[in-house]
ROVOVO-918304 format. One line per field, with one value per residue (C-alpha): residue number from 0; residue in one letter; x, y, z. Coordinates in nm, 4 decimals. Layout:
BEGIN
k = [NUM; ...];
r = [A; ...];
x = [X; ...];
y = [Y; ...];
z = [Z; ...];
END
This chain:
BEGIN
k = [0; 1; 2; 3; 4; 5; 6; 7; 8; 9; 10; 11; 12; 13; 14; 15; 16; 17; 18; 19; 20; 21; 22; 23; 24; 25; 26; 27; 28; 29; 30; 31; 32; 33; 34; 35; 36; 37; 38; 39; 40; 41; 42; 43; 44; 45; 46; 47; 48; 49; 50; 51; 52; 53; 54; 55; 56; 57; 58; 59; 60; 61; 62; 63; 64; 65; 66; 67; 68; 69; 70; 71; 72; 73; 74; 75; 76; 77; 78; 79; 80; 81; 82; 83; 84; 85; 86; 87; 88; 89; 90; 91; 92; 93; 94; 95; 96; 97; 98; 99; 100; 101; 102; 103; 104; 105; 106; 107; 108; 109; 110; 111; 112; 113; 114; 115; 116; 117; 118; 119; 120; 121; 122; 123; 124; 125; 126; 127; 128; 129; 130; 131; 132; 133; 134; 135; 136; 137; 138; 139; 140; 141; 142; 143; 144; 145; 146; 147; 148; 149; 150; 151; 152; 153; 154; 155; 156; 157; 158; 159; 160; 161; 162; 163; 164; 165; 166; 167; 168; 169; 170; 171; 172; 173; 174; 175; 176; 177; 178; 179; 180; 181; 182; 183; 184; 185; 186; 187; 188; 189; 190; 191; 192; 193; 194; 195; 196; 197; 198; 199; 200; 201; 202; 203; 204; 205; 206; 207; 208; 209; 210; 211; 212; 213; 214; 215; 216; 217; 218; 219; 220; 221; 222; 223; 224; 225; 226; 227; 228; 229; 230; 231; 232; 233; 234; 235; 236; 237; 238; 239; 240; 241; 242; 243; 244; 245; 246; 247; 248; 249; 250; 251; 252; 253; 254; 255; 256; 257; 258; 259; 260; 261; 262; 263; 264; 265; 266; 267; 268; 269; 270; 271; 272; 273; 274; 275; 276; 277; 278; 279; 280; 281; 282; 283; 284; 285; 286; 287; 288; 289; 290; 291; 292; 293; 294; 295; 296; 297; 298; 299; 300; 301; 302; 303; 304; 305; 306; 307; 308; 309; 310; 311; 312; 313; 314; 315; 316; 317; 318; 319];
r = [M; P; Q; F; D; V; T; I; A; G; E; L; H; L; D; L; I; L; Y; G; L; P; A; E; L; P; P; E; R; E; L; L; A; S; D; M; T; V; S; L; G; G; S; S; A; I; V; A; H; N; L; A; M; L; G; A; R; V; G; F; I; S; R; V; G; D; D; S; M; G; Q; I; A; L; E; Q; M; A; A; S; G; A; D; V; S; R; V; Q; R; S; T; D; G; T; A; T; G; M; S; V; I; L; G; R; D; T; W; R; N; I; V; T; Y; L; G; T; I; S; R; V; G; F; E; D; L; D; F; D; Y; L; A; S; S; R; H; F; H; L; S; S; F; Y; L; Q; S; T; L; Q; A; R; V; P; E; V; L; R; R; L; K; E; A; G; L; T; I; S; M; D; T; N; D; D; P; E; D; R; W; Q; G; G; L; R; E; A; L; R; Y; V; D; V; F; L; P; N; E; R; E; A; S; R; I; T; G; A; E; D; L; E; E; A; A; R; L; L; A; E; I; V; P; L; V; V; V; K; R; G; A; S; G; A; M; A; R; R; G; T; E; R; F; E; A; S; P; V; R; V; N; P; I; D; A; V; G; A; G; D; S; F; D; A; G; F; I; S; Q; Y; I; Q; G; A; D; V; E; S; C; L; A; Y; G; N; L; A; G; A; L; S; T; T; R; R; G; G; T; E; A; F; R; D; R; E; H; R; E; R; F; F; R; D; N; S; V; T; P; A; G; S; A; R; G; L];
x = [-0.8671; -0.5633; -0.7021; -0.5008; -0.3563; -0.0776; 0.1009; 0.3749; 0.5845; 0.7420; 0.7425; 0.4253; 0.4440; 0.3818; 0.5728; 0.6019; 0.6890; 0.8039; 0.7887; 0.9658; 1.2962; 1.6093; 1.8774; 2.1148; 1.9828; 2.2724; 2.3218; 2.1552; 1.8617; 1.5224; 1.4386; 1.0902; 0.8962; 0.6254; 0.4081; 0.3874; 0.1641; 0.1727; 0.1118; 0.1298; 0.4736; 0.7119; 0.7983; 0.6375; 0.2705; 0.2719; 0.3160; 0.0324; -0.1884; -0.1955; -0.1784; -0.5218; -0.6794; -0.5773; -0.8106; -0.6113; -0.6475; -0.3589; -0.2550; -0.0356; 0.2287; 0.3883; 0.4518; 0.4101; 0.4166; 0.1649; 0.1269; -0.1151; 0.1050; 0.0918; -0.2873; -0.3141; -0.1000; -0.2721; -0.5900; -0.5047; -0.4130; -0.6919; -0.9022; -0.7368; -0.8899; -0.5695; -0.5905; -0.4311; -0.5162; -0.1689; 0.0091; 0.1309; 0.1447; 0.4800; 0.4503; 0.8063; 0.8011; 0.9131; 0.7719; 0.6247; 0.8981; 0.8785; 1.0569; 1.0631; 1.1298; 1.2644; 1.1284; 1.2846; 1.2364; 1.4328; 1.5985; 1.4764; 1.6512; 1.5211; 1.6070; 1.4382; 1.3761; 1.3484; 1.1438; 0.9418; 1.0149; 1.3190; 1.1647; 0.9537; 1.1085; 1.1250; 0.9114; 0.5900; 0.5879; 0.2647; 0.3452; 0.0336; -0.1294; 0.1469; 0.1462; -0.2273; -0.1182; -0.0599; 0.2560; 0.5262; 0.6528; 0.9416; 1.0548; 1.2858; 1.5378; 1.7850; 1.6114; 1.4101; 1.7589; 1.5844; 1.4365; 1.6983; 1.9293; 1.6369; 1.4989; 1.6774; 1.5115; 1.1401; 1.1505; 1.2688; 0.9976; 0.7638; 0.8922; 0.8576; 0.4847; 0.4311; 0.4519; 0.6066; 0.8175; 0.8926; 1.1583; 1.2610; 1.5577; 1.4991; 1.8184; 2.1088; 2.1624; 2.4727; 2.5626; 2.7322; 2.4531; 2.5677; 2.4288; 2.3005; 2.0948; 2.2415; 2.1115; 1.8101; 1.7712; 1.7997; 1.4493; 1.2945; 1.0714; 1.0752; 1.3894; 1.2343; 1.5451; 1.5479; 1.8664; 2.0972; 2.0246; 2.1181; 2.4354; 2.5325; 2.4192; 2.6237; 2.8984; 2.8575; 2.7760; 2.6356; 2.2502; 2.2448; 2.5558; 2.3934; 2.0613; 2.2628; 2.4181; 2.1334; 1.9652; 2.2164; 2.0515; 1.6936; 1.4733; 1.2841; 1.4929; 1.2629; 1.4198; 1.2665; 1.3890; 1.1623; 1.0949; 1.2811; 1.0419; 1.0842; 1.3104; 1.3317; 1.5136; 1.4704; 1.7551; 1.8550; 1.5046; 1.5526; 1.1623; 1.1182; 0.8590; 0.7709; 0.6721; 0.3126; 0.3494; 0.2256; 0.2680; 0.4451; 0.3277; 0.5429; 0.7422; 0.7357; 0.6209; 0.6351; 0.8688; 0.6637; 0.3410; 0.5110; 0.5766; 0.1969; 0.1115; 0.3561; 0.2936; -0.1176; -0.0524; 0.1889; -0.0025; -0.2478; -0.0353; 0.0275; 0.3142; 0.6093; 0.5143; 0.1584; 0.2971; 0.5545; 0.3116; 0.0868; 0.3958; 0.4474; 0.0718; 0.0625; 0.4005; 0.2887; -0.0720; 0.1223; 0.2725; -0.0322; -0.0927; 0.1487; 0.2684; 0.2528; -0.0689; -0.2854; -0.3604; -0.5159; -0.7252; -0.9181; -1.1039; -1.2768; -0.9483; -0.7718; -0.9996; -1.0601; -0.6255; -0.6451; -0.8972; -0.7325; -0.4373; -0.5013; -0.2056; -0.1749; 0.1854; 0.4237; 0.7347; 0.9329; 1.1145; 1.4342; 1.6626; 2.0486];
y = [-1.2867; -1.1248; -0.9076; -0.6009; -0.4502; -0.3076; -0.3674; -0.1579; -0.1802; 0.1611; 0.4868; 0.6726; 1.0258; 1.3786; 1.6411; 2.0067; 2.2491; 2.6032; 2.8668; 3.1802; 3.1074; 3.3306; 3.1123; 3.1424; 3.0267; 3.2273; 3.0596; 3.2306; 3.4559; 3.4119; 3.3728; 3.3403; 3.1714; 3.3747; 3.0166; 2.6744; 2.3536; 2.0132; 1.7313; 1.3720; 1.2574; 0.9733; 0.8277; 0.4910; 0.6527; 0.9088; 0.6465; 0.3898; 0.7283; 0.8356; 0.4748; 0.4149; 0.7805; 0.6739; 0.3659; 0.0796; -0.1491; -0.1069; -0.2691; -0.0743; -0.1623; 0.0169; 0.1377; 0.4779; 0.6205; 0.6330; 1.0135; 1.2536; 1.2716; 0.8977; 0.9095; 1.1768; 1.0512; 0.6857; 0.8882; 1.0532; 0.7569; 0.5753; 0.8368; 0.7496; 0.3915; 0.2288; -0.0479; 0.0382; -0.2817; -0.3789; -0.0339; -0.0953; 0.1612; 0.1334; 0.0818; 0.1775; 0.5312; 0.5911; 0.8678; 0.9071; 1.0139; 1.3733; 1.5256; 1.9207; 2.1072; 2.4104; 2.4986; 2.7660; 2.8425; 2.5901; 2.3964; 2.2617; 2.1219; 1.8104; 1.7611; 1.4025; 1.2679; 0.8790; 0.7809; 0.5238; 0.5849; 0.3434; 0.1043; -0.1440; -0.4484; -0.8480; -0.9519; -0.6216; -0.8368; -1.0191; -1.2142; -1.3628; -1.0050; -0.8857; -1.2020; -1.1239; -0.8758; -0.8734; -0.6482; -0.4836; -0.1914; -0.0468; 0.3004; 0.4650; 0.1931; 0.4042; 0.5023; 0.1967; 0.0768; -0.1740; -0.3637; -0.2953; -0.6101; -0.8251; -0.6638; -0.9023; -1.1982; -0.9723; -0.9235; -1.2700; -1.4537; -1.2313; -1.2777; -1.6785; -1.6012; -1.4462; -1.0493; -0.7863; -0.5700; -0.2304; 0.0063; 0.3701; 0.3515; 0.7901; 0.9578; 0.7683; 1.0244; 0.8572; 0.9085; 0.5504; 0.3578; 0.0545; -0.1610; -0.4703; -0.2913; -0.4630; -0.7756; -0.6020; -0.4831; -0.8626; -0.9136; -0.6230; -0.5465; -0.1713; 0.0704; 0.4115; 0.6325; 1.0512; 1.1404; 1.1887; 0.8660; 0.6771; 0.8918; 0.7840; 0.4284; 0.3385; 0.5853; 0.7066; 1.1000; 1.0363; 0.9674; 0.7056; 0.5542; 0.5149; 0.3798; 0.1218; -0.0184; -0.0323; -0.1743; -0.4666; -0.5607; -0.4532; -0.5095; -0.1878; 0.1333; 0.4456; 0.7771; 1.0765; 1.3956; 1.6813; 1.9730; 1.7615; 1.4549; 1.1104; 0.8253; 0.4458; 0.1874; -0.1816; -0.3898; -0.2359; -0.0310; 0.3460; 0.5335; 0.9132; 1.1302; 1.4631; 1.6567; 1.7517; 2.1890; 2.3317; 2.6310; 2.4228; 2.5441; 2.2745; 2.0115; 1.7546; 1.4400; 1.4875; 1.1807; 0.9471; 1.0402; 0.9945; 0.5986; 0.6002; 0.7088; 0.5032; 0.1708; 0.2343; 0.1643; -0.1284; -0.3229; -0.2800; -0.4007; -0.0674; -0.0281; 0.1519; 0.5012; 0.4950; 0.4290; 0.7214; 0.9617; 0.8690; 0.8818; 1.2430; 1.3521; 1.2441; 1.3621; 1.7320; 1.6823; 1.6950; 2.0175; 2.2065; 2.1626; 2.1907; 1.8373; 1.5380; 1.3952; 1.7312; 1.7818; 1.3803; 1.4334; 1.7462; 1.4681; 1.7767; 1.9287; 1.5906; 1.4982; 1.8251; 1.8232; 1.5044; 1.5526; 1.8934; 1.7296; 1.3933; 1.2852; 1.0279; 0.9088; 1.0584; 0.8595; 0.6621; 0.3420; 0.2948; 0.0088; 0.1205];
z = [-1.0924; -0.8988; -0.5959; -0.7215; -1.0431; -0.7972; -0.5186; -0.3337; -0.0196; 0.0984; 0.2968; 0.4002; 0.5619; 0.5205; 0.2986; 0.4448; 0.1504; 0.1778; -0.0856; -0.1516; 0.0225; -0.0279; -0.2316; 0.0277; 0.4036; 0.6342; 0.9977; 1.3249; 1.0935; 1.1346; 0.7209; 0.6022; 0.3808; 0.1469; 0.1696; 0.2520; 0.1691; 0.3703; 0.1627; 0.1145; 0.0970; 0.0393; -0.3248; -0.2379; -0.1231; -0.4159; -0.6938; -0.4593; -0.4562; -0.7713; -0.9653; -0.7496; -0.8530; -1.2041; -1.1532; -1.0443; -0.7497; -0.5046; -0.2479; -0.0383; 0.2753; 0.5036; 0.8770; 1.0606; 1.3644; 1.6399; 1.6041; 1.4459; 1.1391; 1.0344; 1.1063; 0.8470; 0.5876; 0.6179; 0.5723; 0.2810; 0.1538; 0.2404; 0.0479; -0.2798; -0.3078; -0.2218; 0.0182; 0.3528; 0.5778; 0.5713; 0.7076; 1.0677; 1.3173; 1.5144; 1.8814; 1.9581; 1.9694; 1.6464; 1.5035; 1.1316; 0.9058; 0.7391; 0.4319; 0.4442; 0.1065; 0.0708; -0.3116; -0.5033; -0.8781; -1.0475; -0.7471; -0.4097; -0.0906; 0.0566; 0.4395; 0.5154; 0.8844; 0.8610; 1.1424; 1.0092; 0.6876; 0.6956; 0.9285; 0.6930; 0.7475; 0.5773; 0.8448; 0.7636; 0.4114; 0.3661; 0.0500; -0.0409; -0.0418; -0.2287; -0.4524; -0.5425; -0.7823; -1.1492; -1.0534; -0.7888; -0.7821; -0.5483; -0.4948; -0.2547; -0.2589; -0.0521; 0.1860; 0.3071; 0.4940; 0.7205; 0.3895; 0.1655; 0.1806; 0.1321; -0.1818; -0.3919; -0.2247; -0.2328; -0.5828; -0.7173; -0.4752; -0.6735; -1.0069; -0.9227; -0.8260; -1.1559; -1.1138; -1.3357; -1.1540; -1.1703; -0.9300; -0.9431; -0.6876; -0.6067; -0.4945; -0.2643; 0.0418; 0.0518; -0.3193; -0.3369; -0.5771; -0.4540; -0.1812; -0.4017; -0.6474; -0.9162; -0.7836; -0.7439; -1.0843; -1.2366; -1.1260; -1.2493; -1.5465; -1.5758; -1.4426; -1.4022; -1.2834; -1.3816; -1.5920; -1.2635; -1.1382; -1.4603; -1.4428; -1.0847; -1.1461; -1.4255; -1.3815; -1.7490; -1.7940; -2.1443; -2.1150; -2.4010; -2.2985; -1.9243; -2.0902; -2.3039; -1.9900; -1.8131; -2.0807; -2.0899; -1.7189; -1.7448; -2.0022; -2.0115; -1.9032; -1.8590; -1.8428; -1.6811; -1.8173; -1.6666; -1.8931; -2.1961; -2.1657; -2.1435; -2.3406; -2.3644; -2.3727; -2.4891; -2.6063; -2.8831; -2.9470; -2.8539; -2.7820; -2.7059; -2.6004; -2.5990; -2.2899; -2.2032; -2.1677; -1.8829; -1.6095; -1.3254; -0.9894; -0.7844; -0.9724; -0.5899; -0.7133; -1.0611; -1.1400; -0.9192; -1.0748; -1.4325; -1.2647; -1.1677; -1.5507; -1.6777; -1.4977; -1.5538; -1.8625; -1.8507; -1.6685; -1.9475; -2.2109; -2.3666; -2.6273; -2.4599; -2.6645; -2.4784; -2.1738; -2.2096; -2.3274; -2.0220; -1.8175; -1.9498; -1.8879; -1.5420; -1.4162; -1.5835; -1.4240; -1.0890; -1.1497; -1.1568; -0.7799; -0.5358; -0.3548; -0.5274; -0.5036; -0.4793; -0.8437; -0.8366; -0.5431; -0.7648; -0.9706; -1.1409; -1.2512; -1.3258; -1.5553; -1.7738; -1.7646; -1.9045; -2.1546; -2.2962; -2.2854; -2.4420; -2.6772; -2.9566; -2.8589; -3.0509; -2.9493; -3.2146; -3.1998; -3.3807; -3.4264; -3.2703];
END
């Protein structure tokens, strides 16, 4: 039996989230936030943490700085039950990365200091460790600049080892959407972009066309649509799942939480409708607490939310 259900290699850091800022940020002014929180950050880390909290056996490879922020992030990840024995500390003085998120009512700015976020390299990967799993997930393709050029090789080797593979690119700060992504997607079983990412990658403004184009490359394309739920495309089949209605507190990490929910069912062999419904449920749960992991860390709240909002998959498949 494999040691893990899912292995992940990627970034681990903290998010500083500020709330109640004015819509405009004029220069040379002392501007006040009404509230703040510090939470575990990094899409890779949020997926790994929340998968572990949902009961998956997770192995995690990352790099942090030799500083207090790295130690805090590492302790929060370890508390989820994910294995952190392969998380390394940089010894060259590079600090642990950080994202500062300026939250508004319906949108946000994200400013990231890369630090160790971009320092996970091919030489950091223990392939025996990664392959001792049923599934491998990769997030933040464009932030992992040290590893990016060799991502296709990483995925090819893990595919040859018998793992299924999922990917969520997250945003491209340069908004170019190149860097070998299409080559990497050849080895991906489940691709998990949001609407904007699907459009930017394909150049198609129409969501249905973007999904169709991606489905020519990847066996299963899942597009996250926020408050509109999620849709998926598998060949000529189309699936759709309605969102779980909540009064959101914070949408930070909701897409990554969707990934965790979807993957937790996918690795158990659930059908696409069930995976979509559970992804929506996990994404909605995330929005009920600040930051991307806090709602999952509160076991009583998490279990009550899942119990109260348990859904019978309502998605439907139809030939196109």
